[in-house]
N, CA, C, O and the ligand as a Tripos MOL2 file, in Angstrom:
@<TRIPOS>MOLECULE
protein
  249   247    63     0     0
PROTEIN
NO_CHARGES

@<TRIPOS>ATOM
      1 N           3.2480    5.9500  -29.1590 N.3       1 MET1
      2 CA          4.6420    5.5820  -28.8890 C.3       1 MET1
      3 C           4.8100    4.0720  -28.7630 C.2       1 MET1
      4 O           4.0840    3.4770  -27.9650 O.2       1 MET1
      5 N           5.6350    3.4590  -29.4260 N.am      2 ALA2
      6 CA          5.8090    2.0370  -29.3950 C.3       2 ALA2
      7 C           6.6710    1.7090  -28.1450 C.2       2 ALA2
      8 O           7.6800    2.3520  -27.8540 O.2       2 ALA2
      9 N           6.2030    0.6740  -27.4420 N.am      3 ARG3
     10 CA          6.9460    0.3240  -26.1790 C.3       3 ARG3
     11 C           7.9730   -0.7320  -26.4960 C.2       3 ARG3
     12 O           7.6520   -1.7940  -27.0300 O.2       3 ARG3
     13 N           9.1950   -0.4360  -26.1650 N.am      4 SER4
     14 CA         10.2570   -1.3960  -26.2950 C.3       4 SER4
     15 C          10.4370   -2.0850  -24.9950 C.2       4 SER4
     16 O          10.1450   -1.5110  -23.9450 O.2       4 SER4
     17 N          10.9150   -3.3160  -25.0220 N.am      5 PRO5
     18 CA         10.9910   -4.2350  -23.7970 C.3       5 PRO5
     19 C          11.7220   -3.6170  -22.6990 C.2       5 PRO5
     20 O          11.4650   -3.9090  -21.5310 O.2       5 PRO5
     21 N          12.7070   -2.6940  -23.0520 N.am      6 SER6
     22 CA         13.6290   -2.2830  -22.0010 C.3       6 SER6
     23 C          13.1220   -0.9260  -21.2890 C.2       6 SER6
     24 O          13.6990   -0.4850  -20.2950 O.2       6 SER6
     25 N          12.0290   -0.3120  -21.8560 N.am      7 VAL7
     26 CA         11.3380    0.6750  -21.2490 C.3       7 VAL7
     27 C           9.9350    0.4590  -20.8340 C.2       7 VAL7
     28 O           9.2030   -0.1670  -21.6000 O.2       7 VAL7
     29 N           9.4810    0.8940  -19.7330 N.am      8 SER8
     30 CA          8.2130    0.6740  -19.2750 C.3       8 SER8
     31 C           7.5200    1.7600  -18.6230 C.2       8 SER8
     32 O           8.1730    2.6300  -18.0470 O.2       8 SER8
     33 N           6.2330    1.7940  -18.6580 N.am      9 LEU9
     34 CA          5.5400    2.8990  -17.7900 C.3       9 LEU9
     35 C           5.3660    2.5390  -16.3790 C.2       9 LEU9
     36 O           5.1580    1.3710  -16.0490 O.2       9 LEU9
     37 N           5.4440    3.5160  -15.5210 N.am     10 CYS10
     38 CA          5.1660    3.3390  -14.2020 C.3      10 CYS10
     39 C           3.7890    2.7180  -14.0130 C.2      10 CYS10
     40 O           2.8400    3.2000  -14.6310 O.2      10 CYS10
     41 N           3.6250    1.7280  -13.2360 N.am     11 ILE11
     42 CA          2.2960    1.0680  -12.9840 C.3      11 ILE11
     43 C           1.3980    1.8770  -12.1540 C.2      11 ILE11
     44 O           0.2200    1.5360  -12.0400 O.2      11 ILE11
     45 N           1.8940    3.0160  -11.5100 N.am     12 ARG12
     46 CA          0.9160    3.8410  -10.6750 C.3      12 ARG12
     47 C           0.5420    5.0040  -11.5190 C.2      12 ARG12
     48 O          -0.6460    5.1430  -11.8080 O.2      12 ARG12
     49 N           1.3700    5.8040  -11.9210 N.am     13 CYS13
     50 CA          0.9990    7.0920  -12.5840 C.3      13 CYS13
     51 C           0.9640    6.8300  -14.0990 C.2      13 CYS13
     52 O           0.4270    7.6740  -14.8170 O.2      13 CYS13
     53 N           1.4950    5.7260  -14.6320 N.am     14 GLU14
     54 CA          1.4360    5.4280  -16.0780 C.3      14 GLU14
     55 C           1.8940    6.6340  -17.0330 C.2      14 GLU14
     56 O           1.4630    6.8410  -18.1680 O.2      14 GLU14
     57 N           2.9050    7.4280  -16.3060 N.am     15 GLN15
     58 CA          3.2880    8.5290  -17.2480 C.3      15 GLN15
     59 C           4.8760    8.4910  -17.4090 C.2      15 GLN15
     60 O           5.4060    8.7170  -18.4970 O.2      15 GLN15
     61 N           5.5520    8.2090  -16.3290 N.am     16 SER16
     62 CA          7.0130    8.2060  -16.3850 C.3      16 SER16
     63 C           7.6720    7.0310  -16.9920 C.2      16 SER16
     64 O           7.5650    5.9150  -16.4830 O.2      16 SER16
     65 N           8.3550    7.2580  -18.0740 N.am     17 LEU17
     66 CA          9.1320    6.0840  -18.6160 C.3      17 LEU17
     67 C          10.2820    5.8350  -17.8250 C.2      17 LEU17
     68 O          11.0370    6.7100  -17.4020 O.2      17 LEU17
     69 N          10.3980    4.5350  -17.6270 N.am     18 TRP18
     70 CA         11.4800    4.0810  -16.6860 C.3      18 TRP18
     71 C          12.1540    2.8120  -17.2890 C.2      18 TRP18
     72 O          11.5050    1.8030  -17.5650 O.2      18 TRP18
     73 N          13.4070    2.9210  -17.4630 N.am     19 PRO19
     74 CA         14.0940    1.7580  -18.0450 C.3      19 PRO19
     75 C          14.2490    0.6320  -17.0860 C.2      19 PRO19
     76 O          14.2990    0.8290  -15.8720 O.2      19 PRO19
     77 N          14.3250   -0.5540  -17.6300 N.am     20 GLY20
     78 CA         14.6070   -1.7600  -16.8820 C.3      20 GLY20
     79 C          13.3710   -2.3910  -16.2390 C.2      20 GLY20
     80 O          12.2600   -2.1270  -16.6980 O.2      20 GLY20
     81 N          13.5110   -3.1760  -15.2450 N.am     21 GLU21
     82 CA         12.5210   -3.9380  -14.6180 C.3      21 GLU21
     83 C          11.7160   -3.1480  -13.5530 C.2      21 GLU21
     84 O          10.7810   -3.6920  -12.9650 O.2      21 GLU21
     85 N          12.0650   -1.9090  -13.3130 N.am     22 VAL22
     86 CA         11.4620   -1.1410  -12.2760 C.3      22 VAL22
     87 C           9.9950   -0.8690  -12.6540 C.2      22 VAL22
     88 O           9.7570   -0.4300  -13.7800 O.2      22 VAL22
     89 N           8.9700   -1.1090  -11.7560 N.am     23 GLU23
     90 CA          7.6120   -0.8860  -12.0260 C.3      23 GLU23
     91 C           7.1510    0.4370  -11.6680 C.2      23 GLU23
     92 O           6.1820    0.9580  -12.2200 O.2      23 GLU23
     93 N           7.8310    0.9950  -10.7490 N.am     24 LEU24
     94 CA          7.3740    2.3480  -10.2800 C.3      24 LEU24
     95 C           8.4260    3.4090  -10.3570 C.2      24 LEU24
     96 O           9.5880    3.1690  -10.0280 O.2      24 LEU24
     97 N           8.0260    4.6020  -10.7960 N.am     25 CYS25
     98 CA          8.9740    5.6360  -10.9360 C.3      25 CYS25
     99 C           9.3670    6.0830   -9.5040 C.2      25 CYS25
    100 O           8.6550    5.7590   -8.5530 O.2      25 CYS25
    101 N          10.4600    6.8010   -9.3420 N.am     26 PRO26
    102 CA         10.9620    7.1840   -8.0390 C.3      26 PRO26
    103 C           9.8610    7.8900   -7.1380 C.2      26 PRO26
    104 O           9.7080    7.5580   -5.9620 O.2      26 PRO26
    105 N           9.1500    8.8150   -7.7070 N.am     27 LEU27
    106 CA          8.1460    9.6060   -7.0980 C.3      27 LEU27
    107 C           7.1330    8.6730   -6.4750 C.2      27 LEU27
    108 O           6.8290    8.7630   -5.2860 O.2      27 LEU27
    109 N           6.5590    7.6790   -7.3810 N.am     28 CYS28
    110 CA          5.5370    6.8440   -6.8970 C.3      28 CYS28
    111 C           6.1560    5.7940   -5.8930 C.2      28 CYS28
    112 O           5.4650    5.3740   -4.9650 O.2      28 CYS28
    113 N           7.3800    5.3950   -6.0650 N.am     29 ALA29
    114 CA          7.8870    4.4200   -5.0510 C.3      29 ALA29
    115 C           7.8430    5.0800   -3.7200 C.2      29 ALA29
    116 O           7.4360    4.4220   -2.7620 O.2      29 ALA29
    117 N           8.2000    6.2520   -3.5690 N.am     30 VAL30
    118 CA          8.0330    6.9570   -2.3230 C.3      30 VAL30
    119 C           6.6830    7.1140   -1.7600 C.2      30 VAL30
    120 O           6.4600    6.9670   -0.5580 O.2      30 VAL30
    121 N           5.7810    7.4150   -2.6320 N.am     31 ALA31
    122 CA          4.3840    7.7140   -2.2350 C.3      31 ALA31
    123 C           3.7620    6.3350   -1.7560 C.2      31 ALA31
    124 O           3.0260    6.2860   -0.7710 O.2      31 ALA31
    125 N           4.1070    5.1840   -2.5260 N.am     32 VAL32
    126 CA          3.6510    3.8780   -2.1470 C.3      32 VAL32
    127 C           4.1300    3.4910   -0.7970 C.2      32 VAL32
    128 O           3.3960    2.8980   -0.0060 O.2      32 VAL32
    129 N           5.3890    3.8310   -0.5190 N.am     33 ARG33
    130 CA          5.9680    3.4230    0.7880 C.3      33 ARG33
    131 C           5.1550    4.3120    1.8590 C.2      33 ARG33
    132 O           4.7130    3.7760    2.8740 O.2      33 ARG33
    133 N           5.0020    5.4520    1.6490 N.am     34 VAL34
    134 CA          4.2890    6.2270    2.5900 C.3      34 VAL34
    135 C           2.8650    5.7120    2.7550 C.2      34 VAL34
    136 O           2.4210    5.6390    3.9010 O.2      34 VAL34
    137 N           2.1490    5.3680    1.7830 N.am     35 GLU35
    138 CA          0.7020    4.7870    1.8550 C.3      35 GLU35
    139 C           0.7680    3.5300    2.7010 C.2      35 GLU35
    140 O          -0.0640    3.2930    3.5770 O.2      35 GLU35
    141 N           1.8830    2.6580    2.3820 N.am     36 TYR36
    142 CA          1.9810    1.4200    3.0470 C.3      36 TYR36
    143 C           2.1360    1.4930    4.5090 C.2      36 TYR36
    144 O           1.5050    0.7420    5.2530 O.2      36 TYR36
    145 N           3.0150    2.4380    4.9630 N.am     37 ARG37
    146 CA          3.1500    2.7320    6.2980 C.3      37 ARG37
    147 C           1.9240    3.1420    7.0450 C.2      37 ARG37
    148 O           1.6210    2.6450    8.1300 O.2      37 ARG37
    149 N           1.2030    4.0910    6.4150 N.am     38 ARG38
    150 CA         -0.0510    4.6080    6.9590 C.3      38 ARG38
    151 C          -1.0710    3.5050    7.1050 C.2      38 ARG38
    152 O          -1.7760    3.4490    8.1120 O.2      38 ARG38
    153 N          -1.1690    2.6130    6.1120 N.am     39 GLY39
    154 CA         -2.0010    1.4500    6.0760 C.3      39 GLY39
    155 C          -1.7920    0.5700    7.2040 C.2      39 GLY39
    156 O          -2.7120    0.1540    7.9070 O.2      39 GLY39
    157 N          -0.4250    0.2600    7.3890 N.am     40 LEU40
    158 CA         -0.0290   -0.4830    8.4820 C.3      40 LEU40
    159 C          -0.4570   -0.0030    9.8800 C.2      40 LEU40
    160 O          -0.8990   -0.7680   10.7370 O.2      40 LEU40
    161 N          -0.3030    1.2440   10.0350 N.am     41 ARG41
    162 CA         -0.7880    1.9990   11.2450 C.3      41 ARG41
    163 C          -2.2970    1.8730   11.4440 C.2      41 ARG41
    164 O          -2.7560    1.6510   12.5650 O.2      41 ARG41
    165 N          -3.0640    2.0120   10.3790 N.am     42 GLU42
    166 CA         -4.5250    2.0300   10.4580 C.3      42 GLU42
    167 C          -4.8730    0.5240   10.8210 C.2      42 GLU42
    168 O          -5.7820    0.2980   11.6210 O.2      42 GLU42
    169 N          -4.1730   -0.4780   10.2500 N.am     43 LEU43
    170 CA         -4.4490   -1.8670   10.5000 C.3      43 LEU43
    171 C          -4.2340   -2.1840   11.9770 C.2      43 LEU43
    172 O          -5.0470   -2.8510   12.6160 O.2      43 LEU43
    173 N          -3.0920   -1.6750   12.5080 N.am     44 GLU44
    174 CA         -2.9080   -1.8780   13.8970 C.3      44 GLU44
    175 C          -3.9350   -1.2330   14.8320 C.2      44 GLU44
    176 O          -4.2620   -1.7550   15.8980 O.2      44 GLU44
    177 N          -4.4040   -0.1270   14.4020 N.am     45 GLY45
    178 CA         -5.6170    0.4570   15.1420 C.3      45 GLY45
    179 C          -6.7170   -0.2970   15.1860 C.2      45 GLY45
    180 O          -7.3140   -0.5730   16.2260 O.2      45 GLY45
    181 N          -7.0840   -0.7210   13.8800 N.am     46 ASN46
    182 CA         -8.2550   -1.5800   13.7170 C.3      46 ASN46
    183 C          -8.2410   -2.9360   14.4780 C.2      46 ASN46
    184 O          -9.2520   -3.3730   15.0290 O.2      46 ASN46
    185 N          -7.0980   -3.5500   14.4800 N.am     47 LEU47
    186 CA         -6.9650   -4.8590   15.2130 C.3      47 LEU47
    187 C          -7.0800   -4.5090   16.7310 C.2      47 LEU47
    188 O          -7.6900   -5.2590   17.4930 O.2      47 LEU47
    189 N          -6.5280   -3.4430   17.1250 N.am     48 GLY48
    190 CA         -6.6880   -3.0850   18.5730 C.3      48 GLY48
    191 C          -8.1220   -2.8230   18.9030 C.2      48 GLY48
    192 O          -8.5340   -3.1970   20.0010 O.2      48 GLY48
    193 N          -8.8990   -2.2390   18.0910 N.am     49 ARG49
    194 CA        -10.2610   -1.9650   18.3680 C.3      49 ARG49
    195 C         -11.1060   -3.3330   18.2730 C.2      49 ARG49
    196 O         -12.0310   -3.5530   19.0550 O.2      49 ARG49
    197 N         -10.7670   -4.1400   17.3700 N.am     50 TRP50
    198 CA        -11.4400   -5.4410   17.2330 C.3      50 TRP50
    199 C         -11.1600   -6.3460   18.4870 C.2      50 TRP50
    200 O         -12.0690   -6.9750   19.0270 O.2      50 TRP50
    201 N          -9.9270   -6.3800   18.9010 N.am     51 SER51
    202 CA         -9.4500   -6.9670   20.0780 C.3      51 SER51
    203 C         -10.3390   -6.5250   21.3250 C.2      51 SER51
    204 O         -10.7870   -7.3570   22.1140 O.2      51 SER51
    205 N         -10.5640   -5.1420   21.4470 N.am     52 ALA52
    206 CA        -11.3240   -4.6200   22.4550 C.3      52 ALA52
    207 C         -12.7280   -4.9780   22.3410 C.2      52 ALA52
    208 O         -13.3740   -5.2420   23.3550 O.2      52 ALA52
    209 N         -13.2740   -5.0070   21.1260 N.am     53 PHE53
    210 CA        -14.7460   -5.2590   20.9160 C.3      53 PHE53
    211 C         -14.9380   -6.8420   21.2930 C.2      53 PHE53
    212 O         -15.9400   -7.2610   21.8720 O.2      53 PHE53
    213 N         -13.8690   -7.6390   20.8970 N.am     54 SER54
    214 CA        -14.0110   -9.0670   21.1610 C.3      54 SER54
    215 C         -14.0450   -9.3260   22.6310 C.2      54 SER54
    216 O         -14.8010  -10.2020   23.0490 O.2      54 SER54
    217 N         -13.2540   -8.6070   23.5000 N.am     55 SER55
    218 CA        -13.0990   -8.7520   24.8530 C.3      55 SER55
    219 C         -14.4350   -8.3040   25.4670 C.2      55 SER55
    220 O         -14.9780   -8.9790   26.3410 O.2      55 SER55
    221 N         -14.9560   -7.1630   25.0040 N.am     56 TRP56
    222 CA        -16.2850   -6.6640   25.5610 C.3      56 TRP56
    223 C         -17.3800   -7.7040   25.1250 C.2      56 TRP56
    224 O         -18.2200   -8.0820   25.9420 O.2      56 TRP56
    225 N         -17.3670   -8.0960   24.0160 N.am     57 LEU57
    226 CA        -18.4370   -9.0330   23.5840 C.3      57 LEU57
    227 C         -18.4170  -10.4040   24.6010 C.2      57 LEU57
    228 O         -19.4350  -10.8710   25.1120 O.2      57 LEU57
    229 N         -17.2090  -10.8810   24.7610 N.am     58 HIS58
    230 CA        -17.0770  -12.0800   25.7000 C.3      58 HIS58
    231 C         -17.4280  -11.8130   27.0810 C.2      58 HIS58
    232 O         -17.9840  -12.6540   27.7880 O.2      58 HIS58
    233 N         -17.0870  -10.5680   27.5000 N.am     59 ALA59
    234 CA        -17.3960  -10.2040   28.8340 C.3      59 ALA59
    235 C         -18.9620   -9.9080   29.0880 C.2      59 ALA59
    236 O         -19.4720  -10.1600   30.1800 O.2      59 ALA59
    237 N         -19.6480   -9.3910   28.0820 N.am     60 SER60
    238 CA        -21.0590   -9.1600   28.1980 C.3      60 SER60
    239 C         -21.8670  -10.3770   27.8700 C.2      60 SER60
    240 O         -23.0560  -10.4270   28.1840 O.2      60 SER60
    241 N         -21.2060  -11.4570   27.1900 N.am     61 ALA61
    242 CA        -22.0340  -12.6840   26.9430 C.3      61 ALA61
    243 C         -22.2260  -13.5080   28.2390 C.2      61 ALA61
    244 O         -23.1120  -14.3600   28.3060 O.2      61 ALA61
    245 N         -21.3900  -13.2460   29.2640 N.am     62 ARG62
    246 CA        -21.5290  -14.0520   30.4590 C.3      62 ARG62
    247 C         -22.6860  -13.7440   31.2950 C.2      62 ARG62
    248 O         -22.8850  -14.3770   32.3320 O.2      62 ARG62
    249 ZN          4.8590    6.8050  -11.2850 Zn       63 ZN63
@<TRIPOS>BOND
     1     1     2 1
     2     2     3 1
     3     3     4 2
     4     3     5 am
     5     5     6 1
     6     6     7 1
     7     7     8 2
     8     7     9 am
     9     9    10 1
    10    10    11 1
    11    11    12 2
    12    11    13 am
    13    13    14 1
    14    14    15 1
    15    15    16 2
    16    15    17 am
    17    17    18 1
    18    18    19 1
    19    19    20 2
    20    19    21 am
    21    21    22 1
    22    22    23 1
    23    23    24 2
    24    23    25 am
    25    25    26 1
    26    26    27 1
    27    27    28 2
    28    27    29 am
    29    29    30 1
    30    30    31 1
    31    31    32 2
    32    31    33 am
    33    33    34 1
    34    34    35 1
    35    35    36 2
    36    35    37 am
    37    37    38 1
    38    38    39 1
    39    39    40 2
    40    39    41 am
    41    41    42 1
    42    42    43 1
    43    43    44 2
    44    43    45 am
    45    45    46 1
    46    46    47 1
    47    47    48 2
    48    47    49 am
    49    49    50 1
    50    50    51 1
    51    51    52 2
    52    51    53 am
    53    53    54 1
    54    54    55 1
    55    55    56 2
    56    55    57 am
    57    57    58 1
    58    58    59 1
    59    59    60 2
    60    59    61 am
    61    61    62 1
    62    62    63 1
    63    63    64 2
    64    63    65 am
    65    65    66 1
    66    66    67 1
    67    67    68 2
    68    67    69 am
    69    69    70 1
    70    70    71 1
    71    71    72 2
    72    71    73 am
    73    73    74 1
    74    74    75 1
    75    75    76 2
    76    75    77 am
    77    77    78 1
    78    78    79 1
    79    79    80 2
    80    79    81 am
    81    81    82 1
    82    82    83 1
    83    83    84 2
    84    83    85 am
    85    85    86 1
    86    86    87 1
    87    87    88 2
    88    87    89 am
    89    89    90 1
    90    90    91 1
    91    91    92 2
    92    91    93 am
    93    93    94 1
    94    94    95 1
    95    95    96 2
    96    95    97 am
    97    97    98 1
    98    98    99 1
    99    99   100 2
   100    99   101 am
   101   101   102 1
   102   102   103 1
   103   103   104 2
   104   103   105 am
   105   105   106 1
   106   106   107 1
   107   107   108 2
   108   107   109 am
   109   109   110 1
   110   110   111 1
   111   111   112 2
   112   111   113 am
   113   113   114 1
   114   114   115 1
   115   115   116 2
   116   115   117 am
   117   117   118 1
   118   118   119 1
   119   119   120 2
   120   119   121 am
   121   121   122 1
   122   122   123 1
   123   123   124 2
   124   123   125 am
   125   125   126 1
   126   126   127 1
   127   127   128 2
   128   127   129 am
   129   129   130 1
   130   130   131 1
   131   131   132 2
   132   131   133 am
   133   133   134 1
   134   134   135 1
   135   135   136 2
   136   135   137 am
   137   137   138 1
   138   138   139 1
   139   139   140 2
   140   139   141 am
   141   141   142 1
   142   142   143 1
   143   143   144 2
   144   143   145 am
   145   145   146 1
   146   146   147 1
   147   147   148 2
   148   147   149 am
   149   149   150 1
   150   150   151 1
   151   151   152 2
   152   151   153 am
   153   153   154 1
   154   154   155 1
   155   155   156 2
   156   155   157 am
   157   157   158 1
   158   158   159 1
   159   159   160 2
   160   159   161 am
   161   161   162 1
   162   162   163 1
   163   163   164 2
   164   163   165 am
   165   165   166 1
   166   166   167 1
   167   167   168 2
   168   167   169 am
   169   169   170 1
   170   170   171 1
   171   171   172 2
   172   171   173 am
   173   173   174 1
   174   174   175 1
   175   175   176 2
   176   175   177 am
   177   177   178 1
   178   178   179 1
   179   179   180 2
   180   179   181 am
   181   181   182 1
   182   182   183 1
   183   183   184 2
   184   183   185 am
   185   185   186 1
   186   186   187 1
   187   187   188 2
   188   187   189 am
   189   189   190 1
   190   190   191 1
   191   191   192 2
   192   191   193 am
   193   193   194 1
   194   194   195 1
   195   195   196 2
   196   195   197 am
   197   197   198 1
   198   198   199 1
   199   199   200 2
   200   199   201 am
   201   201   202 1
   202   202   203 1
   203   203   204 2
   204   203   205 am
   205   205   206 1
   206   206   207 1
   207   207   208 2
   208   207   209 am
   209   209   210 1
   210   210   211 1
   211   211   212 2
   212   211   213 am
   213   213   214 1
   214   214   215 1
   215   215   216 2
   216   215   217 am
   217   217   218 1
   218   218   219 1
   219   219   220 2
   220   219   221 am
   221   221   222 1
   222   222   223 1
   223   223   224 2
   224   223   225 am
   225   225   226 1
   226   226   227 1
   227   227   228 2
   228   227   229 am
   229   229   230 1
   230   230   231 1
   231   231   232 2
   232   231   233 am
   233   233   234 1
   234   234   235 1
   235   235   236 2
   236   235   237 am
   237   237   238 1
   238   238   239 1
   239   239   240 2
   240   239   241 am
   241   241   242 1
   242   242   243 1
   243   243   244 2
   244   243   245 am
   245   245   246 1
   246   246   247 1
   247   247   248 2
@<TRIPOS>SUBSTRUCTURE
     1 MET1         2 RESIDUE 1 A MET
     2 ALA2         6 RESIDUE 1 A ALA
     3 ARG3        10 RESIDUE 1 A ARG
     4 SER4        14 RESIDUE 1 A SER
     5 PRO5        18 RESIDUE 1 A PRO
     6 SER6        22 RESIDUE 1 A SER
     7 VAL7        26 RESIDUE 1 A VAL
     8 SER8        30 RESIDUE 1 A SER
     9 LEU9        34 RESIDUE 1 A LEU
    10 CYS10       38 RESIDUE 1 A CYS
    11 ILE11       42 RESIDUE 1 A ILE
    12 ARG12       46 RESIDUE 1 A ARG
    13 CYS13       50 RESIDUE 1 A CYS
    14 GLU14       54 RESIDUE 1 A GLU
    15 GLN15       58 RESIDUE 1 A GLN
    16 SER16       62 RESIDUE 1 A SER
    17 LEU17       66 RESIDUE 1 A LEU
    18 TRP18       70 RESIDUE 1 A TRP
    19 PRO19       74 RESIDUE 1 A PRO
    20 GLY20       78 RESIDUE 1 A GLY
    21 GLU21       82 RESIDUE 1 A GLU
    22 VAL22       86 RESIDUE 1 A VAL
    23 GLU23       90 RESIDUE 1 A GLU
    24 LEU24       94 RESIDUE 1 A LEU
    25 CYS25       98 RESIDUE 1 A CYS
    26 PRO26      102 RESIDUE 1 A PRO
    27 LEU27      106 RESIDUE 1 A LEU
    28 CYS28      110 RESIDUE 1 A CYS
    29 ALA29      114 RESIDUE 1 A ALA
    30 VAL30      118 RESIDUE 1 A VAL
    31 ALA31      122 RESIDUE 1 A ALA
    32 VAL32      126 RESIDUE 1 A VAL
    33 ARG33      130 RESIDUE 1 A ARG
    34 VAL34      134 RESIDUE 1 A VAL
    35 GLU35      138 RESIDUE 1 A GLU
    36 TYR36      142 RESIDUE 1 A TYR
    37 ARG37      146 RESIDUE 1 A ARG
    38 ARG38      150 RESIDUE 1 A ARG
    39 GLY39      154 RESIDUE 1 A GLY
    40 LEU40      158 RESIDUE 1 A LEU
    41 ARG41      162 RESIDUE 1 A ARG
    42 GLU42      166 RESIDUE 1 A GLU
    43 LEU43      170 RESIDUE 1 A LEU
    44 GLU44      174 RESIDUE 1 A GLU
    45 GLY45      178 RESIDUE 1 A GLY
    46 ASN46      182 RESIDUE 1 A ASN
    47 LEU47      186 RESIDUE 1 A LEU
    48 GLY48      190 RESIDUE 1 A GLY
    49 ARG49      194 RESIDUE 1 A ARG
    50 TRP50      198 RESIDUE 1 A TRP
    51 SER51      202 RESIDUE 1 A SER
    52 ALA52      206 RESIDUE 1 A ALA
    53 PHE53      210 RESIDUE 1 A PHE
    54 SER54      214 RESIDUE 1 A SER
    55 SER55      218 RESIDUE 1 A SER
    56 TRP56      222 RESIDUE 1 A TRP
    57 LEU57      226 RESIDUE 1 A LEU
    58 HIS58      230 RESIDUE 1 A HIS
    59 ALA59      234 RESIDUE 1 A ALA
    60 SER60      238 RESIDUE 1 A SER
    61 ALA61      242 RESIDUE 1 A ALA
    62 ARG62      246 RESIDUE 1 A ARG
    63 ZN63       249 GROUP 0 **** ****
């Protein structure tokens, strides 16, 4: 199928044709948002653990 400039594939599932400048189909847009929030929560947890590790390291180095 020839791609016209006004229609593009979803960059995530590469299946849904979607008109205009949108890069994600609605399903993938929701999924990406959920993954993003989960990633942020994991990052917060990791930063907390790194902070605790850093505190422990400085305390045990004395
Ligand atoms: Zn999609």
